[in-house]
N, C-alpha and C positions, 0 to 999 in steps of 0.2 A: 489141584488147580482145575477149574471148571472147563469142560469142553466147550462151553458157550463162548470162551475167549479165543477159539480157533477160527481163523478167517481165511477163506480161499483167495489166492491171488494167482496171477498169471505165471508165477514162478514157484508155486507150491502153497501149502497151507501153513500159516504162521500162528503160533500160539503165544499169547501175551498174558499179562496178569493185571489184576485190579488192585489199586491201593486203597488205603483206609478212607480216602475222600471220594471214592467212587470213580476215579479216573483210571481208564484202562491204558496200559503202556504196551506198545509193541516196539521192541528195540532191535537194532541191527538187522533190519530186513533188507536183503540184497536187492538192488534194482539194476545192477549192471555188472559186467565182467570185463576186465582188462586183458585182452588176449596176448598183448605184448607191450613192453615199455614204449612210450611215445607213440602209441596207436590209439585210435578212437575206441571207446568202450562199446560193448555190444549188449543188447538185452539178454537176460538170462534165459537159457533154453532148457533148464532143468526143472524137474518137478519133484515134489516130496514134502515132507513135514519139517518145519523149522521151529526150534525153540527160540522164540523172540523175547526172551526174558533177560537177556544180557546185551550189553553194548557191543557193537561190532568194531572191527578195526577202523582206524582213522588214517588219513593220508600221512605220509612222512612229513615231519614238521621241520621248518627252517626259519624260525622267527628272528626278525631284527631285535635290537636291544630292548626297546620299550615294550614290544609285544611279548618278548620273552619274560619280562617282569610281570605282565598283566594277564597273559594267556597261559593257562595250565590245562592239562588233560585230566579226565576222570581216572580214579585209581583203577589199575589193572587193564586199562585200554592199551592196545598195541598199535604200532605204526606198520602200515603195509601198503604195497601198491594195489592190492585188492581191497580197496577201502570204500567201494561204492555201495553203501548201505544207508538206510534211512530209519527214522523213528516216527511213530505215530502216537498221538495222545488224543483220547476221546472219552467222553462219558455219555455219548448219545448212541453208542453202538447197539443195534438190534431193535430199535423202536420204530423203524420204518420211516423216520422223518429226517431226510438229508439236511445236514448243517453246512454252513459256510466253511471253507477250508482255508487255513492260513499256512503258507509254505515259507519257511525261514531259510534264507541264504546267509550263512554265518560270516562274521568279520575275520580279519587277521592279515590284511595286506596281501592276500593270495599266497602267503607263506606259512601260515599257522592257523590253528583253530579247528573246530569240528562241529558236526551237527548236534552234538551233545557235549557240553563242557561245564565245569563248575560255574555257579552263579548266573547261568542262563537257564532258568527253570521254566521250560516250555509247558510243563504239566500245569503250572498255575493258571495259565490262560485258558486251558481246556477245563480246568476245575471251576473257574469263576465265570465262564461265558459259554454260550451255546455255539461253540465252534469245534472243529477238528483241527489239530495242529500237527504239522509235518516239518521235520528238519532232516537234512541229509549232508553227506560229505561230498566233496569233489577234490580232484587232485590238485596239489599245491606246489609252489616253488617250481623247480625245473621239471618235475614230473608232469605238470599240467600247463605250463606257461612258457615253454622255451621256443615254440614255433619253428621247429627244425624244417618243416616243409618249405620254408622260404629260402633255405640254404641248399637243400639236397632233394633232387627229384625222387629219391627212394622214400621220402617221407611225405609225398603229395597227399593232401587231404588230412593232414595231422595238425594243422594250426588250431589254436583256441581249444585245446583239449579240456581245460577246466570249464569253459563255457559249454562245450558239447556234453560234458558230464551233467551239467545243470539242466540242459534240455532233456537228457535221458531221464533224469529224476522227474521232471514235469510230465513226461510221457507216462511214466509209471503211475503217477498220481492220477492222471486222466483215465487210465485204464483200470485202476484198482481201488481208488479211494472210496467208491460207493460201498464197497463191502465193509468199510470201517465206519460207516455212518456219515461220510462226507458227500457233498454235492459236487460232482466233477464239472458241472457247468457254473460253479461259483467258487473259483480259486483265486485267492488274493496272495500275490507274491510280495514278500517284504524282507528287508535286510538292513544292516547297519554297517557303516564304514565301507570296507571293501565289499562286503556282502551287498550293501546298497548300490555301490558302483556296478557290481555284476548284475543286479536287477535292472539297472538303467541300460546296461549293455544289451540285455535280452530284449529291450524295447526295439532294438535295431536288428534283431535276428528273425528273418522271415520264418524259419523252421519252428520258432517258439509261438507263432501266431495261433491263437485259439487254445493254448495250454494254460493261460491265466487270463483273468477277467477284470481284476482290480490290482492296484499296486500301491505300496507305501515304501518310500525310500528315506532312510534316516542317516543324515551326515555322510552322504556319498558324493560322487562326482560323475555325472553322465559323460564327461569328456575324457575319461581315462583311456579309452582305446587308443593305441599308438599306431603310427604309420608302419608300413612294411619296412621302410628303410631303417627306422629306429629299432624295430624288432630284430632285424638282421644284425645290426651293430651290437645289440646286447647278446644275441646268440653267439656271435663271433668272440666277444669278450669272454663269455662263459667257456667256450672251447679252448681259448688261450690259457684259462686257469687249470686245464686238465693236464695230466701227464701225456706224453706222446701217444696218440691213438692211431691204431691201424684202421683204415677205412673212414677216417674223418668223423663226421657226426654220427655215423652208424656205430662207431666204436663206443659211444656213450652207453649203448644198450648192454655192453658187457661189463660195465663197472658196477660195483656194489652200491647199495643205497647210501652207505656211510661215505663212500668216495664222492658221490654226487653232492651230498650235504656239505662235505669239506670244500668242494669247489664253490658252492654257493657262498659259504662263509668267507672264502677268499675275496669274492666280489663285494660282500657285505662290508668288509673292513675298508674297502676303497669307496664305499658309498655308491655302488653301482647296481643296486638291486632294481630290477625293472620288470617285474612279473605282472604284465598287463595284457588285456585282450589286444588283438591286432586287427585292423581293418584289412581283411585278406581278400576281399572281393568275392568270397564264396559264402562262408557262414555269416560273416558280418560284411555286407556289400558296401556299406558307406558309414559315415559317422552316425552313431545312434541319435544324436541330437538332430541331425538332418532328417532322419527317418521319423522322429517324433513330430518335427515341424511339418512334414509332409502328410501326417495323419495315420501312420502305421498303427498307433495305439489310440486313435481318436475315440474308440468305444471303450477305453479302459480308464475308469475314474482313478485319479492319481493324487496321492498325498505326498508332499515334499516337505521334509522336516530337517531343521538344523538345530544345534544348540547355540546358546547365546554367546559362548566364549570358547569356541571349538579349539583354537590353538593353544589354550592354556595347558593342555596335557603334555606339550613338549617341555614344560618346566620339570616334568618328572625325569627327563633325560639328563639335563644339566642346566645350570644357570645361563649358559651361553647359547643353547640350542636355538632359541628364538632369534637371537642376534644373527646366527648363521642363516636361518631361513629368511629373515627379513632382508639381509644383505643380497640375497639371490633374486629379489624381486626387481622388476624393471626400473622402478623409480623409488628412491629412498630418501629419508629425511633424518640425518644423524641426531637431530634435536629431540626426537620422539622418546618418550619414556618406555620402560619395559612393557607396561600394560598397554600402552598405545600401539607398540609393535605387535603385541598379541592380537589386538583388534584388527590391524591391517592384514596380518597373515591369515587370520580367521576369514576375513572377507575375501581375500584373494583365492584361498584354497577351497573354501566351502560355500560361503554366502553368495558370492557372485555366480559361481557355477549353478547353485540351486536356483537363483533368480533366472538364469538363462534357460534352465530346464523348464521352469514354470512358464516363462514367456513362450517357449516352443510348444509346450503342451496346450497352452491356452489358445493357440491359433486354430486348432481343429477339435479340441476336446475340452474336458472339464477337469480342473485340478484345484488343489487347496494348499495353502502354505501354513506351516507351523513352526514355531520357535520354542524349544524346550529350555526353560530357565530355572532349573532347580538341580540340586545335588543331594541325593537321598542320604540320610544319616547311616543307612546300612551299607553304603558303598565302601569298598576297600580304601578309597582315596579321600573319603569325606573329611577325615581329620588331618590330612596332610597339609601343613602350613603353606606349601608351595602352590596349592590349588586355590586356597582362600575361599573355599566353599562355592566357587563359580561353576557354571554348567559347562564343563570341558567336553571335548570329543568323547563319545561313547558313554557318557554318564547316564544318558537316557535309557540305556539297556536295563539298568537297575530297576527303573520304574515300569518299563515295558513288560518285564517278566516278574513283577513284584507279587509276592503272596500278600493279598490284601488283609491278611490277619497279622502281618508282621510290621515292624518299624513303628515310627511315631504316627500320631494322627495326621500330621502334614504329609509324611511319606505316603501314607495310604490314600489321602485325598488327591495328591498329585498323580499317583499311579492310577487311580480310578479314572481320572480325566484322560491320561495318556493311553491307557488300554481301551477306554470307552470310545475314543476317536477311531482307533484301528478297527475295533469290532463293529462299530457303526458303518465304517467304510465297507467292511467285508459283508455286512448283512444287508445294508440298504443302498450302498453305493455313494454315501455322503457321510463325512465325518462329524457333522453337527454344526457347521458354521458356513458362511457364505463363500462361494468359490473365488479363486484368484482372478483378478482382472489386471492386465498389464498396464492399463491406464490409471488404475487406483490400486497399486500393489500393497495389500495389507495381509497380515498373517495373524493366526491365533497363537498367543503366547500362553504356554502351559507352565504353571508354577503355583505357588501358594494362593495367588489371586489371579486366576485366568483372565485374560483381557485380549482385546484386539489392538494391534499396533503394526508399525512398519517393520520390515526386515532389518536386522542390525546393520548399522553403518558406523565407520570410525568417527 
């Protein structure tokens, strides 16, 4: 293995490897250390040589039913509370020409997933475009989203640990990515589903200012941060699912990870999973949507994307899941068909929040709307009769990270458009079509025949 693949960082020299397509991989590079459970992570203060040719540990996983079916880990990867590591892919290292940097925040409802997982092939983007790609882990489930600081003064400053992990990752990128061929002054933050929602949350985090310069959010919800009262209620529910604890919330620190996951699953069976950021008045001072409207990211070009049939993926849970979700909406019509209910749920959970984010961003900045309207033949769910080939939630990931040498001609053509818009945003600050206008709200539809049209409505 060539010494040319050794890169100095603030926490030591990391050694990667080059694949047969000329992409250099650095895997499992630590960017933070968790000194104690339920405490903020710290930058690594150690120095030394690191073999970055293997995946690092990932956060303990606690997936709900559907994510458990669709989210798997790479072979041999272990779960650990010391999970704060990242991966870098580049084929531009060493030529002295800094490339745009793409930083991926992974999906998984803040309960599962990782910076590297099957069928999300980050290396393909680095192989096919002049960019450097970064992905990383953050703490999930109760390990990162329990907000005990709202219950117990002994945990002051410990809210939003998962978000703090993401800020720490971005600081590492700012300080080190230049050594990997990336431009620290041109970082595009992007994510899908919960990862996208976390990106939107970072729009309202003052400590993240200057750590990213462009952003793309795919099928997320900028309104996910909860109130302190709601977060306290969930934390108390979590504690009630525990065995009697000496010391109240502090007693959770003495439980095993398996016991914490069992407590999580007890709540999951009751439908009470609530791992969301909290507006704590400190890290997140106000609703991120308000921060966007007030111009906190006015200088950050923003791409907001949804799929055309988001809620279709709930059909993978059961035939009645959409009925349950639809019945919980403020106003319902019992005469609607199953497909019509899917459209209404899609609009309520994804489309309308995307429109509100676009409207807020357009007040002081520049943004673009996109609708993904395709289901690649290479997808695990492409042939599932329940999906009917529709563009359900997260199916755009398949095209976003598609190897342009695989799949059908249409798969490759759609993926080229999807990736091209992201890379153009990262490179030039524009995805390739006209910006969003609240008075004339149109979007770019990505599919076999790309077009301009309105955002989906029931």
